[in-house]
PDB file of N, H, CA, C and O in Angstrom:
ATOM      1  N   UNK A   1     106.414 111.139 101.469  1.00  0.00           N
ATOM      2  CA  UNK A   1     107.107 110.706 101.477  1.00  0.00           C
ATOM      3  C   UNK A   1     106.607 108.570 100.448  1.00  0.00           C
ATOM      4  O   UNK A   1     105.573 107.919 100.603  1.00  0.00           O
ATOM      5  N   UNK A   2     108.118 108.127  99.375  1.00  0.00           N
ATOM      6  H   UNK A   2     108.958 108.656  99.250  1.00  0.00           H
ATOM      7  CA  UNK A   2     107.456 107.532  98.757  1.00  0.00           C
ATOM      8  C   UNK A   2     107.008 106.057  99.695  1.00  0.00           C
ATOM      9  O   UNK A   2     107.266 105.877 100.886  1.00  0.00           O
ATOM     10  N   UNK A   3     106.404 105.275  98.937  1.00  0.00           N
ATOM     11  H   UNK A   3     106.194 105.421  97.971  1.00  0.00           H
ATOM     12  CA  UNK A   3     105.828 103.748  99.840  1.00  0.00           C
ATOM     13  C   UNK A   3     106.894 102.771  98.839  1.00  0.00           C
ATOM     14  O   UNK A   3     107.289 103.285  97.793  1.00  0.00           O
ATOM     15  N   UNK A   4     107.254 101.640  99.121  1.00  0.00           N
ATOM     16  H   UNK A   4     106.933 101.223  99.971  1.00  0.00           H
ATOM     17  CA  UNK A   4     107.920 100.980  99.201  1.00  0.00           C
ATOM     18  C   UNK A   4     107.080  99.766  99.379  1.00  0.00           C
ATOM     19  O   UNK A   4     106.333  99.662 100.352  1.00  0.00           O
ATOM     20  N   UNK A   5     107.175  98.893  98.515  1.00  0.00           N
ATOM     21  H   UNK A   5     107.782  98.977  97.725  1.00  0.00           H
ATOM     22  CA  UNK A   5     106.089  97.426  99.251  1.00  0.00           C
ATOM     23  C   UNK A   5     106.912  95.972  98.971  1.00  0.00           C
ATOM     24  O   UNK A   5     107.792  95.889  98.113  1.00  0.00           O
ATOM     25  N   UNK A   6     106.677  95.339  99.451  1.00  0.00           N
ATOM     26  H   UNK A   6     105.962  95.406 100.147  1.00  0.00           H
ATOM     27  CA  UNK A   6     107.423  94.329  99.228  1.00  0.00           C
ATOM     28  C   UNK A   6     106.878  92.960  98.392  1.00  0.00           C
ATOM     29  O   UNK A   6     105.701  92.601  98.425  1.00  0.00           O
ATOM     30  N   UNK A   7     107.651  92.451  97.843  1.00  0.00           N
ATOM     31  H   UNK A   7     108.608  92.743  97.816  1.00  0.00           H
ATOM     32  CA  UNK A   7     107.688  91.224  96.775  1.00  0.00           C
ATOM     33  C   UNK A   7     106.189  90.646  97.533  1.00  0.00           C
ATOM     34  O   UNK A   7     105.920  90.986  98.685  1.00  0.00           O
ATOM     35  N   UNK A   8     105.315  89.776  96.763  1.00  0.00           N
ATOM     36  H   UNK A   8     105.534  89.499  95.827  1.00  0.00           H
ATOM     37  CA  UNK A   8     104.119  88.778  97.379  1.00  0.00           C
ATOM     38  C   UNK A   8     102.858  90.336  97.760  1.00  0.00           C
ATOM     39  O   UNK A   8     101.661  90.057  97.833  1.00  0.00           O
ATOM     40  N   UNK A   9     103.109  91.185  97.875  1.00  0.00           N
ATOM     41  H   UNK A   9     104.081  91.412  97.815  1.00  0.00           H
ATOM     42  CA  UNK A   9     101.964  91.995  98.505  1.00  0.00           C
ATOM     43  C   UNK A   9     100.897  92.436  97.465  1.00  0.00           C
ATOM     44  O   UNK A   9     100.970  92.934  96.341  1.00  0.00           O
ATOM     45  N   UNK A  10     100.008  92.105  98.174  1.00  0.00           N
ATOM     46  H   UNK A  10      99.949  91.700  99.087  1.00  0.00           H
ATOM     47  CA  UNK A  10      98.838  91.933  97.165  1.00  0.00           C
ATOM     48  C   UNK A  10      97.869  92.996  97.315  1.00  0.00           C
ATOM     49  O   UNK A  10      97.958  93.515  98.427  1.00  0.00           O
ATOM     50  N   UNK A  11      96.514  93.755  96.196  1.00  0.00           N
ATOM     51  H   UNK A  11      96.441  93.334  95.292  1.00  0.00           H
ATOM     52  CA  UNK A  11      95.790  94.886  96.687  1.00  0.00           C
ATOM     53  C   UNK A  11      96.660  95.928  96.399  1.00  0.00           C
ATOM     54  O   UNK A  11      96.817  96.766  97.287  1.00  0.00           O
ATOM     55  N   UNK A  12      97.383  96.089  95.139  1.00  0.00           N
ATOM     56  H   UNK A  12      97.255  95.408  94.418  1.00  0.00           H
ATOM     57  CA  UNK A  12      97.829  97.803  95.348  1.00  0.00           C
ATOM     58  C   UNK A  12      97.315  98.035  94.183  1.00  0.00           C
ATOM     59  O   UNK A  12      96.656  97.215  93.543  1.00  0.00           O
ATOM     60  N   UNK A  13      97.643  99.412  93.759  1.00  0.00           N
ATOM     61  H   UNK A  13      98.178 100.078  94.278  1.00  0.00           H
ATOM     62  CA  UNK A  13      97.156 100.061  92.926  1.00  0.00           C
ATOM     63  C   UNK A  13      97.614  99.536  91.508  1.00  0.00           C
ATOM     64  O   UNK A  13      98.821  99.457  91.279  1.00  0.00           O
ATOM     65  N   UNK A  14      96.754  99.201  90.618  1.00  0.00           N
ATOM     66  H   UNK A  14      95.774  99.265  90.804  1.00  0.00           H
ATOM     67  CA  UNK A  14      97.146  98.819  89.560  1.00  0.00           C
ATOM     68  C   UNK A  14      98.148  99.675  88.955  1.00  0.00           C
ATOM     69  O   UNK A  14      98.354 100.774  89.468  1.00  0.00           O
ATOM     70  N   UNK A  15      98.769  99.326  87.971  1.00  0.00           N
ATOM     71  H   UNK A  15      98.602  98.433  87.554  1.00  0.00           H
ATOM     72  CA  UNK A  15      99.464 100.318  87.406  1.00  0.00           C
ATOM     73  C   UNK A  15     101.228  99.721  87.139  1.00  0.00           C
ATOM     74  O   UNK A  15     101.270  98.521  87.407  1.00  0.00           O
ATOM     75  N   UNK A  16     102.294 100.142  86.797  1.00  0.00           N
ATOM     76  H   UNK A  16     102.260 101.118  86.578  1.00  0.00           H
ATOM     77  CA  UNK A  16     103.319  99.980  86.652  1.00  0.00           C
ATOM     78  C   UNK A  16     104.436 100.473  88.560  1.00  0.00           C
ATOM     79  O   UNK A  16     104.309 101.454  89.292  1.00  0.00           O
ATOM     80  N   UNK A  17     105.176  99.515  88.651  1.00  0.00           N
ATOM     81  H   UNK A  17     105.279  98.717  88.057  1.00  0.00           H
ATOM     82  CA  UNK A  17     106.305  99.619  89.530  1.00  0.00           C
ATOM     83  C   UNK A  17     107.344  99.388  89.192  1.00  0.00           C
ATOM     84  O   UNK A  17     107.456  98.731  88.157  1.00  0.00           O
ATOM     85  N   UNK A  18     108.760  99.895  90.029  1.00  0.00           N
ATOM     86  H   UNK A  18     108.669 100.429  90.870  1.00  0.00           H
ATOM     87  CA  UNK A  18     109.815  99.211  89.245  1.00  0.00           C
ATOM     88  C   UNK A  18     110.731  98.920  90.682  1.00  0.00           C
ATOM     89  O   UNK A  18     110.632  99.697  91.632  1.00  0.00           O
ATOM     90  N   UNK A  19     111.385  98.044  90.715  1.00  0.00           N
ATOM     91  H   UNK A  19     111.465  97.414  89.943  1.00  0.00           H
ATOM     92  CA  UNK A  19     111.930  97.502  91.573  1.00  0.00           C
ATOM     93  C   UNK A  19     113.441  98.192  92.198  1.00  0.00           C
ATOM     94  O   UNK A  19     114.454  98.127  91.502  1.00  0.00           O
ATOM     95  N   UNK A  20     113.466  98.850  93.576  1.00  0.00           N
ATOM     96  H   UNK A  20     112.643  98.903  94.141  1.00  0.00           H
ATOM     97  CA  UNK A  20     114.349  99.460  94.478  1.00  0.00           C
ATOM     98  C   UNK A  20     115.453  98.576  95.177  1.00  0.00           C
ATOM     99  O   UNK A  20     115.250  97.363  95.226  1.00  0.00           O
ATOM    100  N   UNK A  21     116.085  98.862  95.475  1.00  0.00           N
ATOM    101  H   UNK A  21     116.250  99.848  95.435  1.00  0.00           H
ATOM    102  CA  UNK A  21     117.472  98.851  96.829  1.00  0.00           C
ATOM    103  C   UNK A  21     116.442  99.146  98.047  1.00  0.00           C
ATOM    104  O   UNK A  21     115.434  99.848  98.132  1.00  0.00           O
ATOM    105  N   UNK A  22     117.314  98.087  99.186  1.00  0.00           N
ATOM    106  H   UNK A  22     118.133  97.516  99.117  1.00  0.00           H
ATOM    107  CA  UNK A  22     116.971  98.366 100.348  1.00  0.00           C
ATOM    108  C   UNK A  22     116.735  99.586 100.951  1.00  0.00           C
ATOM    109  O   UNK A  22     116.089  99.858 101.962  1.00  0.00           O
ATOM    110  N   UNK A  23     117.246 100.159 100.314  1.00  0.00           N
ATOM    111  H   UNK A  23     117.771  99.938  99.492  1.00  0.00           H
ATOM    112  CA  UNK A  23     117.387 102.113 100.986  1.00  0.00           C
ATOM    113  C   UNK A  23     116.453 103.042 100.326  1.00  0.00           C
ATOM    114  O   UNK A  23     116.038 104.114 100.766  1.00  0.00           O
ATOM    115  N   UNK A  24     116.050 102.176  98.628  1.00  0.00           N
ATOM    116  H   UNK A  24     116.388 101.305  98.270  1.00  0.00           H
ATOM    117  CA  UNK A  24     115.272 103.237  98.121  1.00  0.00           C
ATOM    118  C   UNK A  24     115.762 103.647  97.163  1.00  0.00           C
ATOM    119  O   UNK A  24     115.186 104.568  96.584  1.00  0.00           O
ATOM    120  N   UNK A  25     116.967 103.141  96.649  1.00  0.00           N
ATOM    121  H   UNK A  25     117.435 102.393  97.119  1.00  0.00           H
ATOM    122  CA  UNK A  25     117.663 103.690  95.626  1.00  0.00           C
ATOM    123  C   UNK A  25     117.605 103.252  94.435  1.00  0.00           C
ATOM    124  O   UNK A  25     117.203 102.090  94.485  1.00  0.00           O
ATOM    125  N   UNK A  26     117.777 103.543  93.495  1.00  0.00           N
ATOM    126  H   UNK A  26     118.104 104.487  93.455  1.00  0.00           H
ATOM    127  CA  UNK A  26     117.361 102.977  91.812  1.00  0.00           C
ATOM    128  C   UNK A  26     118.816 101.931  91.718  1.00  0.00           C
ATOM    129  O   UNK A  26     119.950 102.072  92.173  1.00  0.00           O
ATOM    130  N   UNK A  27     118.074 100.694  90.787  1.00  0.00           N
ATOM    131  H   UNK A  27     117.152 100.579  90.417  1.00  0.00           H
ATOM    132  CA  UNK A  27     118.823 100.079  90.670  1.00  0.00           C
ATOM    133  C   UNK A  27     119.442 100.205  89.498  1.00  0.00           C
ATOM    134  O   UNK A  27     118.673 100.551  88.601  1.00  0.00           O
ATOM    135  N   UNK A  28     121.221  99.959  88.979  1.00  0.00           N
ATOM    136  H   UNK A  28     121.846  99.678  89.708  1.00  0.00           H
ATOM    137  CA  UNK A  28     121.354  99.683  87.371  1.00  0.00           C
ATOM    138  C   UNK A  28     120.653  98.728  86.291  1.00  0.00           C
ATOM    139  O   UNK A  28     120.564  98.798  85.066  1.00  0.00           O
ATOM    140  N   UNK A  29     120.281  97.985  87.057  1.00  0.00           N
ATOM    141  H   UNK A  29     120.354  97.928  88.053  1.00  0.00           H
ATOM    142  CA  UNK A  29     119.496  96.943  86.436  1.00  0.00           C
ATOM    143  C   UNK A  29     118.153  95.997  87.258  1.00  0.00           C
ATOM    144  O   UNK A  29     117.934  94.824  87.560  1.00  0.00           O
ATOM    145  N   UNK A  30     117.554  97.171  87.361  1.00  0.00           N
ATOM    146  H   UNK A  30     117.732  98.124  87.115  1.00  0.00           H
ATOM    147  CA  UNK A  30     116.655  96.659  88.285  1.00  0.00           C
ATOM    148  C   UNK A  30     114.755  96.643  87.071  1.00  0.00           C
ATOM    149  O   UNK A  30     114.311  97.366  86.178  1.00  0.00           O
ATOM    150  N   UNK A  31     114.272  95.422  87.783  1.00  0.00           N
ATOM    151  H   UNK A  31     114.633  94.835  88.508  1.00  0.00           H
ATOM    152  CA  UNK A  31     113.063  95.493  87.219  1.00  0.00           C
ATOM    153  C   UNK A  31     111.699  96.330  87.117  1.00  0.00           C
ATOM    154  O   UNK A  31     111.271  97.004  88.054  1.00  0.00           O
ATOM    155  N   UNK A  32     110.912  96.183  85.568  1.00  0.00           N
ATOM    156  H   UNK A  32     111.260  95.636  84.807  1.00  0.00           H
ATOM    157  CA  UNK A  32     109.792  96.510  86.184  1.00  0.00           C
ATOM    158  C   UNK A  32     108.902  95.367  86.020  1.00  0.00           C
ATOM    159  O   UNK A  32     109.266  94.452  85.281  1.00  0.00           O
ATOM    160  N   UNK A  33     107.921  95.315  86.543  1.00  0.00           N
ATOM    161  H   UNK A  33     107.625  96.058  87.144  1.00  0.00           H
ATOM    162  CA  UNK A  33     106.533  95.415  86.060  1.00  0.00           C
ATOM    163  C   UNK A  33     105.428  95.750  86.286  1.00  0.00           C
ATOM    164  O   UNK A  33     105.441  96.494  87.267  1.00  0.00           O
ATOM    165  N   UNK A  34     103.875  95.519  85.681  1.00  0.00           N
ATOM    166  H   UNK A  34     103.865  94.915  84.884  1.00  0.00           H
ATOM    167  CA  UNK A  34     102.490  96.090  85.699  1.00  0.00           C
ATOM    168  C   UNK A  34     101.644  94.871  85.783  1.00  0.00           C
ATOM    169  O   UNK A  34     101.632  93.857  85.085  1.00  0.00           O
ATOM    170  N   UNK A  35     100.731  95.333  87.123  1.00  0.00           N
ATOM    171  H   UNK A  35     100.741  96.157  87.690  1.00  0.00           H
ATOM    172  CA  UNK A  35      99.962  94.382  87.639  1.00  0.00           C
ATOM    173  C   UNK A  35      98.632  95.042  87.656  1.00  0.00           C
ATOM    174  O   UNK A  35      98.646  96.247  87.910  1.00  0.00           O
ATOM    175  N   UNK A  36      97.683  94.575  87.471  1.00  0.00           N
ATOM    176  H   UNK A  36      97.672  93.597  87.264  1.00  0.00           H
ATOM    177  CA  UNK A  36      96.432  94.977  87.408  1.00  0.00           C
ATOM    178  C   UNK A  36      95.477  94.826  88.538  1.00  0.00           C
ATOM    179  O   UNK A  36      95.786  93.815  89.167  1.00  0.00           O
ATOM    180  N   UNK A  37      94.698  95.275  88.923  1.00  0.00           N
ATOM    181  H   UNK A  37      94.447  96.097  88.411  1.00  0.00           H
ATOM    182  CA  UNK A  37      94.008  95.371  90.327  1.00  0.00           C
ATOM    183  C   UNK A  37      93.680  93.914  91.027  1.00  0.00           C
ATOM    184  O   UNK A  37      92.865  93.142  90.522  1.00  0.00           O
ATOM    185  N   UNK A  38      94.345  93.639  92.149  1.00  0.00           N
ATOM    186  H   UNK A  38      95.007  94.266  92.559  1.00  0.00           H
ATOM    187  CA  UNK A  38      94.027  92.625  92.755  1.00  0.00           C
ATOM    188  C   UNK A  38      95.588  91.311  92.610  1.00  0.00           C
ATOM    189  O   UNK A  38      95.782  90.200  93.104  1.00  0.00           O
ATOM    190  N   UNK A  39      96.337  92.140  91.751  1.00  0.00           N
ATOM    191  H   UNK A  39      96.179  93.042  91.349  1.00  0.00           H
ATOM    192  CA  UNK A  39      97.744  91.249  91.458  1.00  0.00           C
ATOM    193  C   UNK A  39      98.542  91.319  92.649  1.00  0.00           C
ATOM    194  O   UNK A  39      98.324  92.090  93.583  1.00  0.00           O
ATOM    195  N   UNK A  40      99.615  90.360  92.570  1.00  0.00           N
ATOM    196  H   UNK A  40      99.793  89.733  91.811  1.00  0.00           H
ATOM    197  CA  UNK A  40     100.182  89.727  93.812  1.00  0.00           C
ATOM    198  C   UNK A  40     101.380  90.985  93.198  1.00  0.00           C
ATOM    199  O   UNK A  40     101.191  91.030  91.982  1.00  0.00           O
ATOM    200  N   UNK A  41     102.135  91.656  93.458  1.00  0.00           N
ATOM    201  H   UNK A  41     102.289  91.619  94.445  1.00  0.00           H
ATOM    202  CA  UNK A  41     103.612  92.286  93.175  1.00  0.00           C
ATOM    203  C   UNK A  41     104.528  90.930  93.291  1.00  0.00           C
ATOM    204  O   UNK A  41     104.580  90.243  94.311  1.00  0.00           O
ATOM    205  N   UNK A  42     105.357  90.616  91.885  1.00  0.00           N
ATOM    206  H   UNK A  42     105.316  91.174  91.056  1.00  0.00           H
ATOM    207  CA  UNK A  42     106.171  89.438  91.928  1.00  0.00           C
ATOM    208  C   UNK A  42     107.477  89.782  92.413  1.00  0.00           C
ATOM    209  O   UNK A  42     107.773  90.975  92.486  1.00  0.00           O
ATOM    210  N   UNK A  43     108.715  88.446  92.928  1.00  0.00           N
ATOM    211  H   UNK A  43     108.475  87.477  92.868  1.00  0.00           H
ATOM    212  CA  UNK A  43     110.002  88.201  93.493  1.00  0.00           C
ATOM    213  C   UNK A  43     110.223  89.843  92.913  1.00  0.00           C
ATOM    214  O   UNK A  43     109.628  90.609  92.154  1.00  0.00           O
ATOM    215  N   UNK A  44     111.729  89.866  93.955  1.00  0.00           N
ATOM    216  H   UNK A  44     112.213  89.244  94.571  1.00  0.00           H
ATOM    217  CA  UNK A  44     112.788  90.958  93.242  1.00  0.00           C
ATOM    218  C   UNK A  44     113.929  90.181  92.475  1.00  0.00           C
ATOM    219  O   UNK A  44     114.097  88.963  92.411  1.00  0.00           O
ATOM    220  N   UNK A  45     114.405  90.836  92.110  1.00  0.00           N
ATOM    221  H   UNK A  45     114.269  91.825  92.162  1.00  0.00           H
ATOM    222  CA  UNK A  45     116.031  89.832  91.655  1.00  0.00           C
ATOM    223  C   UNK A  45     116.580  89.835  92.900  1.00  0.00           C
ATOM    224  O   UNK A  45     117.753  89.492  92.745  1.00  0.00           O
ATOM    225  N   UNK A  46     116.371  90.029  94.006  1.00  0.00           N
ATOM    226  H   UNK A  46     115.419  90.308  94.132  1.00  0.00           H
ATOM    227  CA  UNK A  46     117.801  89.796  95.179  1.00  0.00           C
ATOM    228  C   UNK A  46     117.000  90.414  96.416  1.00  0.00           C
ATOM    229  O   UNK A  46     116.156  91.311  96.413  1.00  0.00           O
ATOM    230  N   UNK A  47     117.618  89.520  97.679  1.00  0.00           N
ATOM    231  H   UNK A  47     118.303  88.792  97.681  1.00  0.00           H
ATOM    232  CA  UNK A  47     116.738  89.452  98.518  1.00  0.00           C
ATOM    233  C   UNK A  47     117.041  91.236  99.542  1.00  0.00           C
ATOM    234  O   UNK A  47     118.063  91.919  99.607  1.00  0.00           O
ATOM    235  N   UNK A  48     115.835  91.424 100.095  1.00  0.00           N
ATOM    236  H   UNK A  48     115.004  90.869 100.042  1.00  0.00           H
ATOM    237  CA  UNK A  48     115.850  93.006 100.194  1.00  0.00           C
ATOM    238  C   UNK A  48     115.262  94.280  99.412  1.00  0.00           C
ATOM    239  O   UNK A  48     114.696  95.346  99.652  1.00  0.00           O
ATOM    240  N   UNK A  49     115.640  93.683  98.559  1.00  0.00           N
ATOM    241  H   UNK A  49     116.100  92.817  98.364  1.00  0.00           H
ATOM    242  CA  UNK A  49     114.727  94.298  97.215  1.00  0.00           C
ATOM    243  C   UNK A  49     113.585  94.675  97.465  1.00  0.00           C
ATOM    244  O   UNK A  49     112.884  93.826  98.016  1.00  0.00           O
ATOM    245  N   UNK A  50     112.768  96.410  97.104  1.00  0.00           N
ATOM    246  H   UNK A  50     113.337  97.099  96.656  1.00  0.00           H
ATOM    247  CA  UNK A  50     111.023  96.009  96.670  1.00  0.00           C
ATOM    248  C   UNK A  50     110.732  96.585  95.583  1.00  0.00           C
ATOM    249  O   UNK A  50     111.368  96.533  94.530  1.00  0.00           O
ATOM    250  N   UNK A  51     109.525  97.290  95.858  1.00  0.00           N
ATOM    251  H   UNK A  51     109.009  97.332  96.713  1.00  0.00           H
ATOM    252  CA  UNK A  51     109.068  97.520  94.873  1.00  0.00           C
ATOM    253  C   UNK A  51     108.359  99.480  94.817  1.00  0.00           C
ATOM    254  O   UNK A  51     107.763 100.093  95.703  1.00  0.00           O
ATOM    255  N   UNK A  52     108.630  99.788  93.883  1.00  0.00           N
ATOM    256  H   UNK A  52     109.113  99.290  93.163  1.00  0.00           H
ATOM    257  CA  UNK A  52     108.182 101.176  94.165  1.00  0.00           C
ATOM    258  C   UNK A  52     107.312 101.544  93.070  1.00  0.00           C
ATOM    259  O   UNK A  52     107.667 101.047  92.002  1.00  0.00           O
ATOM    260  N   UNK A  53     105.985 102.475  93.004  1.00  0.00           N
ATOM    261  H   UNK A  53     105.697 102.879  93.872  1.00  0.00           H
ATOM    262  CA  UNK A  53     104.710 102.704  92.478  1.00  0.00           C
ATOM    263  C   UNK A  53     105.487 103.539  91.782  1.00  0.00           C
ATOM    264  O   UNK A  53     106.278 104.228  92.427  1.00  0.00           O
ATOM    265  N   UNK A  54     105.433 103.691  90.070  1.00  0.00           N
ATOM    266  H   UNK A  54     104.790 103.131  89.546  1.00  0.00           H
ATOM    267  CA  UNK A  54     105.682 104.515  88.858  1.00  0.00           C
ATOM    268  C   UNK A  54     105.096 105.001  88.423  1.00  0.00           C
ATOM    269  O   UNK A  54     105.569 105.860  87.680  1.00  0.00           O
ATOM    270  N   UNK A  55     104.010 104.910  88.483  1.00  0.00           N
ATOM    271  H   UNK A  55     103.626 104.212  89.087  1.00  0.00           H
ATOM    272  CA  UNK A  55     102.571 105.521  87.860  1.00  0.00           C
ATOM    273  C   UNK A  55     101.680 104.774  87.176  1.00  0.00           C
ATOM    274  O   UNK A  55     101.775 103.579  87.457  1.00  0.00           O
ATOM    275  N   UNK A  56     100.938 105.008  86.466  1.00  0.00           N
ATOM    276  H   UNK A  56     100.861 105.979  86.237  1.00  0.00           H
ATOM    277  CA  UNK A  56      99.323 104.302  86.224  1.00  0.00           C
ATOM    278  C   UNK A  56     100.177 103.392  84.623  1.00  0.00           C
ATOM    279  O   UNK A  56     101.333 103.569  84.236  1.00  0.00           O
ATOM    280  N   UNK A  57      99.169 102.503  84.034  1.00  0.00           N
ATOM    281  H   UNK A  57      98.230 102.360  84.348  1.00  0.00           H
ATOM    282  CA  UNK A  57      99.881 101.289  83.255  1.00  0.00           C
ATOM    283  C   UNK A  57      99.880 102.354  81.605  1.00  0.00           C
ATOM    284  O   UNK A  57     100.256 101.931  80.512  1.00  0.00           O
ATOM    285  N   UNK A  58      99.357 103.742  81.891  1.00  0.00           N
ATOM    286  H   UNK A  58      99.052 104.086  82.779  1.00  0.00           H
ATOM    287  CA  UNK A  58      98.974 104.190  80.533  1.00  0.00           C
ATOM    288  C   UNK A  58     100.362 104.907  79.872  1.00  0.00           C
ATOM    289  O   UNK A  58     100.332 105.374  78.733  1.00  0.00           O
TER     290      UNK A  58
END
C-alpha cells in the first residue's frame, strides 16, 4: 500500500514527490517537488490533494 502525505508534513524521506488527487489518482497537470532531509512538503495545487513519494533524487 502506498503512503500519501499531506502538504506541510516534514521529516519525510529525501527525494522526489509527485502530487496526487484525493483518492491517490495521478493528475494530468500534477506538480512534482524534490525535498532534502528535514524539509517540509510544499502546498499542493488544490485542496484535498496530497503527495506521494516517487523515489530518490538520483
